[in-house]
C-alpha positions in Angstrom: 0.0 0.0 0.0 2.8 2.4 0.8 4.4 1.7 -2.6 1.2 2.5 -4.4 0.9 5.7 -2.3 4.4 6.7 -3.2 3.8 6.1 -6.9 0.6 8.1 -6.8 2.5 10.9 -5.1 5.2 10.9 -7.7 2.7 10.9 -10.5 0.8 13.8 -8.9 4.1 15.7 -8.5 4.9 15.0 -12.2 1.6 16.2 -13.4 1.8 19.4 -11.3 5.4 20.0 -12.5 4.2 19.6 -16.1 1.3 22.0 -15.6 3.7 24.5 -14.0 6.1 24.2 -16.9 3.2 24.7 -19.5 1.9 27.7 -17.5 5.4 29.2 -17.4 5.8 28.8 -21.1 2.4 30.3 -21.8 3.2 33.3 -19.5 6.6 33.7 -21.3 4.8 33.7 -24.7 2.4 36.4 -23.5 5.2 38.5 -22.0 7.1 38.3 -25.4 4.0 39.4 -27.2 3.7 42.4 -24.9 7.4 43.2 -25.3 7.1 43.0 -29.1 4.1 45.3 -29.0 6.0 47.8 -26.9 8.9 47.6 -29.3 6.7 48.1 -32.3 4.9 51.0 -30.7 8.0 52.8 -29.6 9.7 52.7 -33.0 6.9 53.9 -35.3 5.6 56.5 -32.9 9.1 57.9 -32.4 9.6 58.1 -36.2 6.3 59.9 -36.6 7.0 62.4 -33.9 10.4 63.3 -35.4 8.9 63.3 -38.9 6.2 65.8 -37.9 8.7 67.9 -36.0 11.2 68.2 -38.8 8.5 68.4 -41.5 6.8 71.3 -39.8 10.0 73.3 -39.8 9.8 73.3 -43.6 6.3 74.8 -43.5 4.4 71.9 -45.1 4.6 68.1 -45.4 5.0 66.6 -48.8 2.7 63.8 -50.1 5.6 61.4 -49.6 6.1 62.5 -46.0 2.4 62.2 -45.2 2.2 58.7 -46.8 5.3 57.6 -44.8 3.8 59.0 -41.5 0.5 57.2 -42.3 2.4 54.0 -42.9 4.1 54.2 -39.5 0.9 55.0 -37.7 -0.7 51.9 -39.3 2.3 49.9 -38.0 1.6 51.2 -34.5 -2.1 50.2 -34.8 -1.0 46.7 -36.0 1.1 46.4 -32.8 -2.1 47.1 -30.7 -4.0 44.6 -32.8 -1.3 42.0 -32.1 -1.6 42.8 -28.4 -5.4 42.5 -28.4 -5.2 39.3 -30.4 -2.8 37.7 -27.9 -5.1 38.6 -25.0 -8.1 37.1 -26.8 -6.2 34.1 -28.1 -6.2 34.8 -31.9 -3.9 36.4 -34.4 -4.3 39.8 -35.9 -6.1 39.8 -39.3 -3.9 39.5 -42.4 -4.0 42.0 -45.2 -2.6 40.1 -48.1 -2.3 41.9 -51.5 0.0 42.8 -54.4 2.2 45.8 -53.6 5.0 47.8 -55.2 8.2 47.0 -53.4 10.1 50.1 -54.6 7.3 52.3 -53.2 7.3 50.5 -49.9 11.0 51.0 -49.5 10.7 54.7 -50.4 8.0 55.1 -47.7 10.1 53.3 -45.1 13.2 55.3 -45.9 11.2 58.6 -45.8 9.6 57.6 -42.5 13.0 56.8 -40.8 15.1 59.6 -42.3 14.3 62.1 -39.5 15.4 59.5 -36.9 18.6 59.0 -38.9 19.2 62.8 -38.9 18.8 63.0 -35.2 21.2 60.1 -34.7 23.8 61.8 -37.0 23.5 59.1 -39.7 22.8 59.5 -43.5 20.0 57.3 -44.7 19.6 56.7 -48.5 17.7 54.4 -50.9 19.1 52.8 -54.0 17.0 50.7 -56.3 18.6 48.6 -59.1 16.7 47.7 -62.2 13.0 47.9 -62.8 10.4 48.1 -60.0 8.7 44.9 -59.0 5.6 43.8 -57.1 5.4 41.2 -54.4 2.5 39.4 -52.8 2.4 40.1 -49.1 1.0 42.0 -46.1 2.1 45.6 -46.6 2.1 46.5 -42.9 4.0 43.3 -41.9 6.7 44.0 -44.6 6.9 47.6 -43.4 7.4 46.2 -39.9 10.3 44.1 -41.2 11.9 46.9 -43.2 11.4 49.5 -40.4 13.1 47.2 -37.9 16.1 46.6 -40.1 16.5 50.3 -40.7 16.1 51.2 -37.0 18.7 48.5 -36.1 21.2 50.0 -38.5 20.6 53.6 -37.3 21.0 52.5 -33.7 23.9 50.1 -33.9 25.5 50.9 -37.2 27.8 53.8 -38.3 27.1 57.1 -39.9 26.0 55.7 -43.3 22.9 53.5 -43.8 21.9 52.5 -47.3 18.7 50.6 -48.2 19.0 48.7 -51.4 16.3 47.0 -53.5 16.4 44.9 -56.6 14.5 42.0 -58.3 17.0 39.2 -59.1 15.7 36.2 -61.0 13.2 34.3 -59.0 12.3 36.9 -56.4 13.0 40.3 -54.8 15.7 41.4 -52.5 15.9 44.1 -49.8 19.3 44.9 -48.2 20.0 47.3 -45.3 23.7 48.1 -45.2 25.7 50.2 -42.7 29.3 51.0 -42.0 29.3 50.1 -38.3 31.0 47.3 -36.3 28.7 44.6 -37.6 26.5 42.1 -35.7 27.8 40.6 -32.5 26.5 37.2 -33.4 24.8 35.5 -36.4 21.4 36.9 -37.2 19.7 33.6 -36.4 21.3 33.4 -33.0 20.3 37.0 -32.1 16.8 36.3 -33.2 16.6 33.1 -31.2 17.9 34.9 -28.1 15.2 37.6 -28.5 12.4 35.0 -28.9 13.4 33.5 -25.6 13.7 36.8 -23.8 17.5 36.9 -23.7 18.3 39.7 -26.0 16.4 43.0 -26.2 18.7 44.2 -29.1 17.7 41.3 -31.3 14.0 41.7 -31.0 13.7 43.8 -34.2 15.7 41.1 -36.1 13.5 38.4 -34.7 10.4 40.3 -35.9 11.9 40.8 -39.3 13.0 37.2 -39.6 9.6 35.9 -38.6 7.8 38.1 -41.2 10.3 37.1 -43.9 9.6 33.4 -43.1 5.8 33.9 -43.1 6.2 35.4 -46.7 8.2 32.4 -47.9 11.4 34.3 -47.7 14.4 34.5 -45.3 16.6 37.0 -43.5 20.3 36.6 -43.6 23.4 38.6 -42.8 26.4 37.8 -45.0 29.7 38.4 -43.2 31.5 41.5 -44.1 32.7 44.8 -42.5 29.7 46.6 -41.0 26.3 45.0 -41.1 24.5 43.8 -44.2 21.0 42.4 -43.6 19.4 40.7 -46.6 15.7 40.0 -46.8 14.9 37.7 -49.8 11.3 37.3 -51.0 10.1 34.7 -53.5 8.6 35.6 -56.8 4.8 35.6 -56.9 2.9 35.4 -60.2 -0.4 35.5 -58.3 -1.5 36.4 -54.8 -3.3 33.2 -53.4 -5.8 34.0 -50.7 -5.0 30.7 -48.9 -1.6 32.1 -47.9 -3.4 34.8 -45.9 -4.0 32.4 -43.0 -0.3 31.7 -42.7 1.0 35.2 -42.1 
């Protein structure tokens, strides 16, 4: 009888330990969602504030400046949707569509140029070849691009260049700076951030997740400074069934 009682006690302890571990993982996942939402609110709102401040000194905001500000405010709204979705147990809605990648890059560079100026960095855009369209969620891709630019402004040198092109089989976005480079491989930095061990890698983790959701990938070829490359696959059509996966 004592053996059965001991076995029951061990089983109960094991079940309780498993429940505790699951609860801890669920809590960590929710905390990471909150941390990501705060990260995504702080970046766009800061860019908008600086954009409005610097733009107002010129007397009037251009159509490009207004569109860039609108895009960053939409990013902030998306962060709130992610936070609300996590609380209610569902993902934020996807807005899949065909978009002009060159225009998206121009909007992102315009939105973050005031932040670069304040940080003493020069931010520029270079597009090679003809413009191209991709199938994706405009706000999510703006999230990814904005995080890569913000990372380069904060941790790079005084020159940040955003490059875009359409090689055979897809589209490519590069964010290059002349700083010291990444302290670890981009995959390792993203993994640390997902597990709550690296605040500085959170933007990279967000960008990597968005790239993967679009069938692409984020890489960082080794060289002096940092060069973050986001590759997206070619899309002849924009299938609606992919909307559930982003």
